[in-house]
C-alpha positions as CSV (number, residue, x, y, z in Angstrom):
1,M,48.3,20.5,-14.8
2,N,48.3,17.4,-12.7
3,L,48.3,19.6,-9.5
4,I,45.2,21.4,-10.8
5,V,43.4,18.1,-11.5
6,D,44.4,16.8,-8.0
7,I,43.1,20.0,-6.4
8,Y,39.8,19.8,-8.3
9,A,39.4,16.2,-7.4
10,G,40.2,16.9,-3.8
11,A,37.8,19.8,-3.7
12,S,35.0,17.7,-5.3
13,N,35.6,14.9,-2.7
14,G,35.6,17.5,0.0
15,M,32.3,19.0,-1.1
16,R,30.7,15.6,-1.2
17,E,31.9,14.9,2.4
18,V,30.8,18.3,3.6
19,W,27.4,17.8,2.0
20,S,26.9,14.3,3.4
21,N,27.6,15.6,7.0
22,K,25.6,18.8,7.1
23,V,25.1,19.1,10.9
24,R,28.8,18.5,11.6
25,T,29.7,20.9,8.9
26,L,27.4,23.6,10.2
27,L,28.7,23.2,13.7
28,S,32.4,23.4,12.6
29,M,31.8,26.6,10.6
30,S,29.8,28.3,13.3
31,G,32.9,30.0,14.7
32,I,33.9,31.3,11.3
33,I,30.4,32.6,10.7
34,L,30.3,34.5,14.0
35,G,33.8,35.9,13.6
36,V,33.2,37.3,10.1
37,A,29.8,38.6,11.0
38,A,31.1,40.3,14.1
39,L,34.1,41.8,12.2
40,V,32.1,43.3,9.3
41,S,29.1,44.5,11.4
42,M,31.2,46.1,14.1
43,V,33.4,47.8,11.5
44,G,30.3,49.0,9.6
45,I,28.8,50.5,12.7
46,V,32.0,52.2,13.8
47,Q,32.7,53.6,10.3
48,G,29.1,54.9,10.2
49,M,29.6,56.8,13.5
50,L,33.0,58.2,12.5
51,G,31.6,59.1,9.1
52,N,28.8,61.1,10.7
53,M,31.4,62.8,12.9
54,R,33.5,63.8,9.8
55,A,30.4,65.0,8.0
56,S,29.4,67.1,11.0
57,F,33.0,68.4,11.1
58,E,32.8,69.6,7.5
59,R,29.3,71.1,8.0
60,S,30.7,73.0,11.0
61,G,33.4,75.0,9.2
62,G,36.0,72.3,8.7
63,V,39.6,73.4,9.2
64,L,38.6,77.1,9.2
65,R,36.8,76.8,12.5
66,L,38.3,77.7,15.8
67,E,36.9,77.1,19.3
68,V,37.8,79.0,22.5
69,Y,37.1,77.1,25.8
70,P,37.5,78.3,29.4
71,R,40.1,76.5,31.4
72,E,41.8,76.7,34.8
73,A,44.4,79.4,35.1
74,P,48.0,78.2,35.1
75,E,49.6,77.5,38.5
76,S,51.7,80.7,38.4
77,Q,48.5,82.8,38.1
78,Q,46.3,80.9,40.6
79,H,46.7,83.5,43.3
80,I,45.3,86.2,41.0
81,A,42.9,84.1,38.9
82,G,39.9,85.7,40.6
83,I,40.4,89.0,38.9
84,S,39.5,87.5,35.5
85,P,35.8,87.9,34.6
86,G,35.9,84.6,32.7
87,M,34.5,84.0,29.3
88,T,31.7,86.5,28.8
89,W,29.8,88.5,26.2
90,R,32.5,91.1,26.3
91,D,34.9,88.7,24.7
92,I,32.6,88.4,21.7
93,V,32.4,92.2,21.3
94,A,36.2,92.6,21.6
95,I,36.9,89.9,19.0
96,E,34.4,91.4,16.5
97,K,35.9,94.8,16.9
98,A,39.6,94.0,17.0
99,I,40.0,91.0,14.7
100,P,39.2,91.4,11.0
101,L,40.5,88.0,10.1
102,A,37.5,86.4,11.9
103,D,34.6,86.2,9.4
104,Y,32.1,85.0,11.9
105,V,32.1,84.9,15.7
106,T,29.4,83.5,18.0
107,P,29.1,82.6,21.6
108,I,27.7,79.2,22.6
109,V,25.5,79.3,25.7
110,D,25.1,75.6,26.3
111,M,21.8,74.7,27.9
112,G,22.4,71.0,27.5
113,W,19.5,68.5,27.1
114,E,16.2,70.1,27.6
115,S,12.5,68.9,27.6
116,F,10.5,70.4,24.7
117,I,6.8,70.4,25.1
118,A,4.0,71.0,22.5
119,N,0.7,69.4,21.6
120,G,0.7,67.3,24.7
121,R,4.0,65.6,23.7
122,R,7.4,65.9,25.3
123,E,10.8,65.2,23.8
124,R,14.4,65.8,24.9
125,A,16.9,67.6,22.6
126,M,19.8,70.0,22.8
127,L,19.4,73.7,23.2
128,H,22.0,76.4,22.6
129,G,22.0,80.2,22.8
130,V,23.8,81.7,19.8
131,T,24.0,84.8,17.5
132,P,23.3,85.1,13.8
133,D,26.9,84.4,13.0
134,L,26.4,80.7,13.7
135,A,24.6,80.5,10.4
136,G,27.8,81.4,8.7
137,I,29.8,78.8,10.6
138,K,27.4,75.9,10.4
139,N,26.5,74.9,6.9
140,R,22.9,74.1,7.7
141,K,20.0,74.7,5.4
142,L,16.5,75.9,6.5
143,N,13.5,74.2,5.1
144,Y,11.2,77.0,6.3
145,G,11.5,80.4,8.0
146,R,14.7,82.2,9.0
147,F,17.6,82.0,11.4
148,I,18.1,84.2,14.4
149,A,18.6,87.9,13.5
150,D,20.5,90.7,15.3
151,T,17.1,92.2,16.3
152,D,16.3,89.0,18.1
153,V,19.6,89.2,20.0
154,D,19.2,92.8,20.9
155,S,15.6,92.4,22.2
156,K,16.2,89.0,23.8
157,S,13.3,87.7,21.9
158,P,11.6,84.4,22.9
159,V,12.1,82.8,19.5
160,I,13.6,79.5,18.5
161,V,15.0,77.7,15.4
162,V,14.3,73.9,15.7
163,G,15.9,70.9,14.2
164,S,14.0,68.2,12.2
165,Y,13.9,65.9,15.3
166,I,11.7,68.3,17.4
167,A,9.7,69.4,14.3
168,D,8.9,65.8,13.5
169,D,8.1,64.5,17.0
170,L,6.2,67.4,18.5
171,F,4.3,68.5,15.3
172,R,3.5,65.3,13.6
173,N,1.8,65.5,10.2
174,M,2.9,69.2,9.9
175,E,5.5,69.9,7.2
176,N,6.0,73.5,8.1
177,V,6.1,74.3,11.8
178,V,7.1,78.0,11.6
179,G,4.8,80.1,13.7
180,Q,4.0,77.2,16.1
181,Q,4.8,77.5,19.8
182,L,6.5,75.2,22.3
183,R,7.7,75.3,25.9
184,V,11.1,74.9,27.4
185,R,11.4,75.3,31.2
186,R,8.0,76.9,31.4
187,Q,9.1,79.5,28.8
188,V,7.1,79.8,25.6
189,Y,9.0,80.2,22.4
190,T,7.8,80.9,18.9
191,I,9.4,78.9,16.1
192,I,10.9,81.2,13.4
193,G,12.9,78.6,11.5
194,Q,13.1,74.9,10.8
195,F,16.2,73.1,9.7
196,E,16.0,70.5,6.9
197,P,16.9,66.9,8.0
198,T,20.6,65.9,7.7
199,A,21.1,63.7,4.7
200,S,21.2,60.0,5.2
201,R,24.6,58.4,4.6
202,G,23.9,54.7,4.6
203,F,22.5,51.8,2.8
204,G,19.5,52.1,4.9
205,R,17.7,54.5,7.2
206,S,16.3,53.8,10.6
207,R,12.6,54.5,11.2
208,R,13.7,57.6,13.1
209,G,17.0,58.2,11.5
210,W,17.8,61.6,12.9
211,N,21.4,62.2,13.7
212,Y,22.9,64.4,16.4
213,E,22.7,67.6,14.5
214,D,19.0,67.1,13.9
215,R,18.5,67.3,17.7
216,M,20.1,70.8,17.9
217,N,17.9,73.8,18.5
218,Y,18.9,77.4,18.9
219,I,17.6,80.6,20.7
220,P,19.2,84.0,20.9
221,A,22.3,84.0,23.1
222,T,21.0,87.0,25.1
223,T,17.7,85.2,25.7
224,A,19.5,82.2,27.1
225,M,21.7,84.4,29.3
226,S,18.8,86.4,30.8
227,R,16.3,83.6,31.2
228,Y,18.6,80.8,32.3
229,K,22.1,81.9,33.2
230,G,21.4,85.1,35.0
231,D,24.7,86.6,33.8
232,D,26.6,87.3,30.5
233,G,28.8,84.2,30.8
234,V,29.3,81.9,27.7
235,N,30.4,78.3,27.6
236,R,32.6,78.6,24.5
237,I,33.2,80.8,21.5
238,E,33.2,79.6,17.9
239,I,35.1,81.5,15.2
240,L,35.4,81.0,11.5
241,A,38.6,82.2,9.9
242,S,38.7,84.0,6.6
243,S,41.2,81.6,5.1
244,V,43.6,78.8,6.0
245,E,46.6,81.2,5.5
246,A,45.0,83.6,8.1
247,M,44.8,80.9,10.8
248,P,48.2,81.6,12.6
249,D,47.6,85.3,12.7
250,L,44.0,84.8,13.8
251,M,45.0,82.6,16.7
252,S,47.6,85.2,17.8
253,Q,45.1,88.0,17.6
254,I,42.5,86.0,19.6
255,N,45.1,85.2,22.2
256,N,46.1,88.9,22.6
257,T,42.6,90.1,22.7
258,L,41.3,87.7,25.2
259,T,44.4,88.1,27.4
260,Q,43.4,91.8,27.6
261,T,39.7,91.2,28.3
262,H,40.7,88.6,31.0
263,R,43.1,91.0,32.6
264,G,46.2,89.1,31.8
265,I,44.9,85.7,33.1
266,K,45.3,82.8,30.7
267,D,42.2,81.0,31.7
268,F,41.2,80.1,28.2
269,E,42.5,77.8,25.4
270,I,42.2,78.0,21.6
271,R,41.4,74.7,19.8
272,T,41.8,74.1,16.1
273,Q,39.9,71.6,14.1
274,D,43.2,69.9,13.1
275,E,43.5,68.8,16.7
276,Q,40.0,67.4,16.7
277,M,40.7,65.6,13.4
278,E,43.8,64.0,15.0
279,E,41.8,62.9,17.9
280,L,39.2,61.4,15.5
281,K,41.9,59.5,13.6
282,K,43.3,58.2,16.9
283,L,39.8,57.1,17.9
284,E,39.3,55.4,14.5
285,N,42.6,53.6,14.7
286,S,41.9,52.4,18.2
287,F,38.5,51.1,17.2
288,T,40.0,49.4,14.1
289,Y,42.7,47.6,16.1
290,S,40.4,46.6,18.9
291,L,37.7,45.2,16.6
292,G,40.3,43.5,14.4
293,G,41.8,41.8,17.5
294,I,38.4,40.6,18.7
295,A,37.3,39.3,15.3
296,G,40.8,37.7,14.8
297,I,40.4,35.8,18.1
298,S,36.9,34.7,17.1
299,L,38.2,33.4,13.7
300,I,41.1,31.6,15.3
301,V,38.7,29.9,17.7
302,G,36.6,29.0,14.7
303,G,39.7,27.5,13.0
304,I,40.5,25.4,16.1
305,G,36.9,24.1,15.8
306,I,37.5,23.1,12.2
307,M,40.7,21.4,13.1
308,N,39.0,19.3,15.8
309,V,36.3,18.3,13.5
310,M,38.8,17.3,10.8
311,L,40.8,15.3,13.2
312,A,37.6,13.5,14.2
313,S,36.8,13.0,10.6
314,V,40.2,11.4,10.0
315,S,39.7,9.0,12.9
316,E,36.3,8.0,11.5
317,R,37.6,7.4,8.0
318,I,40.8,5.5,8.6
319,R,39.4,2.4,6.7
320,E,38.4,4.6,3.8
321,I,41.9,6.1,3.7
322,G,43.4,2.6,3.7
323,V,41.1,1.4,0.9
324,R,42.0,4.5,-1.3
325,K,45.7,4.0,-0.7
326,A,45.4,0.3,-1.5
327,I,43.9,1.0,-4.9
328,G,46.5,3.6,-5.8
329,A,45.8,6.9,-4.1
330,R,49.0,8.7,-3.2
331,G,49.7,10.5,0.1
332,H,49.3,14.0,-1.5
333,D,45.9,12.9,-2.9
334,I,44.7,12.2,0.6
335,F,46.3,15.4,1.8
336,I,44.6,17.6,-0.8
337,Q,41.2,16.0,-0.1
338,F,41.2,16.7,3.6
339,L,42.8,20.1,3.2
340,A,40.1,20.9,0.6
341,E,37.4,19.9,3.0
342,A,38.7,22.3,5.6
343,V,39.0,25.1,3.1
344,V,35.5,24.5,1.8
345,I,34.1,24.6,5.3
346,S,35.9,27.9,6.0
347,I,34.9,29.5,2.7
348,L,31.2,28.5,3.3
349,G,31.5,29.9,6.8
350,G,33.0,33.2,5.4
351,L,30.1,33.5,2.9
352,F,27.4,32.8,5.5
353,G,29.2,35.3,7.8
354,L,29.0,38.0,5.2
355,I,25.3,37.3,4.7
356,A,24.8,37.5,8.4
357,S,26.7,40.8,8.7
358,V,24.3,42.4,6.1
359,G,21.4,41.3,8.3
360,L,23.0,42.5,11.5
361,L,23.8,45.9,10.0
362,T,20.3,46.3,8.7
363,L,18.9,45.3,12.1
364,A,21.3,47.6,13.9
365,Q,20.1,50.5,11.8
366,D,16.6,49.9,12.9
367,L,17.4,49.3,16.5
368,I,19.6,52.3,17.2
369,P,17.0,54.7,18.8
370,K,16.9,57.9,16.8
371,G,20.5,57.0,16.0
372,E,23.2,57.8,13.7
373,N,23.1,56.5,10.2
374,I,25.3,53.5,9.6
375,S,27.7,53.8,6.8
376,N,27.7,51.8,3.6
377,M,28.8,48.2,3.8
378,P,32.5,48.1,4.7
379,V,33.8,46.5,1.6
380,T,37.4,46.4,2.8
381,A,36.4,44.7,6.1
382,M,34.3,42.2,4.1
383,F,37.2,41.4,1.8
384,Y,39.7,40.9,4.7
385,G,37.2,39.0,6.8
386,F,36.5,36.6,4.0
387,L,40.2,36.3,3.1
388,F,41.2,35.7,6.8
389,S,38.5,33.1,7.2
390,S,39.8,31.2,4.1
391,L,43.4,31.4,5.4
392,I,42.2,30.1,8.8
393,G,40.6,27.2,7.1
394,L,43.7,26.5,5.2
395,A,45.9,26.6,8.3
396,S,43.5,24.5,10.4
397,G,43.3,21.8,7.8
398,I,47.0,21.3,7.3
399,Y,47.7,19.1,10.4
400,P,44.6,16.8,10.0
401,A,45.4,16.4,6.3
402,M,49.1,15.6,7.0
403,R,47.9,13.0,9.6
404,A,45.6,11.4,7.1
405,S,48.1,11.4,4.3
406,R,50.8,9.6,6.4
407,L,48.6,6.7,7.5
408,D,50.0,3.4,6.4
409,P,47.5,1.6,4.1
410,I,48.1,-1.9,5.7
411,D,47.6,-0.5,9.2
412,A,44.6,1.5,8.1
413,L,43.0,-1.7,6.5
414,R,44.0,-3.8,9.6
415,Y,42.4,-1.2,11.8
416,G,39.1,-1.6,10.2
417,V,39.3,-5.4,10.0
418,T,40.5,-5.7,13.6
419,D,37.5,-3.7,14.8
420,A,35.1,-5.8,12.8
421,V,36.6,-9.1,14.0
422,S,36.6,-7.8,17.6
423,R,32.9,-6.8,17.3
424,Y,32.2,-10.3,15.8
425,L,33.9,-12.1,18.7
426,Q,32.1,-9.9,21.3
427,A,28.8,-10.9,19.7
428,L,29.7,-14.5,20.0
429,D,30.7,-14.2,23.6
430,A,27.4,-12.4,24.3
431,A,25.5,-15.2,22.7
432,G,27.3,-17.7,25.0
433,R,29.1,-19.6,22.2
434,P,32.1,-21.7,23.5
């Protein structure tokens, strides 16, 4: 009970001292504020980006999706690599005919970032050539119109399905843009479908909070091949398995089929989404450790600042300490008082840091151009940031508090008196008194 009373008294005295020296207190806690704000805001932004990646992963078939990419032939086959036709439309036909375990198969003819022009406006977004099967792989909903059909692919139709980004920026004040036309590389396309915007995932939305998927636009794969590629080559193949259990057999069948169509040359690789998830987890861990290290260093620097301020405070209050000890204060009373001051400063710094992090995250959401939505406030990071800041304050206050508690009351009182007498004699000398 006595310890609780002592801690309460020390905390009260510490609060009074902090309040009476506002400027010094603010300067001493600035490092803590910056450290906590940096930790929480950076973790929030990173979690938002990774969260969007996970959401995109789930919307793109999750663990059932496979991707086939071209790669350089192995060294043992380099001398005959030229006999392979590479990844082409023939691979799509072969997979659809020979592999019943594949529910959906689509080529991806990647046109990259293109300029879309309509109504005197120009915007850049992604353009891919695909087949109707992409709708079965991508869990994307259309607000209006339809997706690409087999007839569009067969006739190489100049039609396009647009994301909400292009629909919003090129056709402002138009809710339904189906039937409108736009130009890409001097080619005119008629809009046949319009995706709904990707749902917001955060505590706020930016003024133009479109994420990456909202910038995706699709035309028939054959249209992309004939108008832009000039051949039947594809950049990759996306496949959706019928079930998780079918994945091993499906991969084996794809490998056998493509080996035949590529004339025995292994110039392709099959990637599962498990591999991508592992890479995502590694990326998340890397970001977490890096940000934690940076924020930890900032907080330690803030703790050193608090220690320096507390040591200066002890030097300024030597006479006060002597008086308190002379009237009965014990060493641990002085220790608790100064330690409480350091803890109070760090706690206030942690609280202000959390408030600053909310403002920074809200500002970041608005400043990221057409950016990804930032996740909900990272509660875990907030908790650990505040906890760590409090522990830093506790650790940084131990040495100054010990130094103050060990002062001899007679020496402390003499220090004050000696200084006063010295100042008095100096004043007499300055006045010319003999």
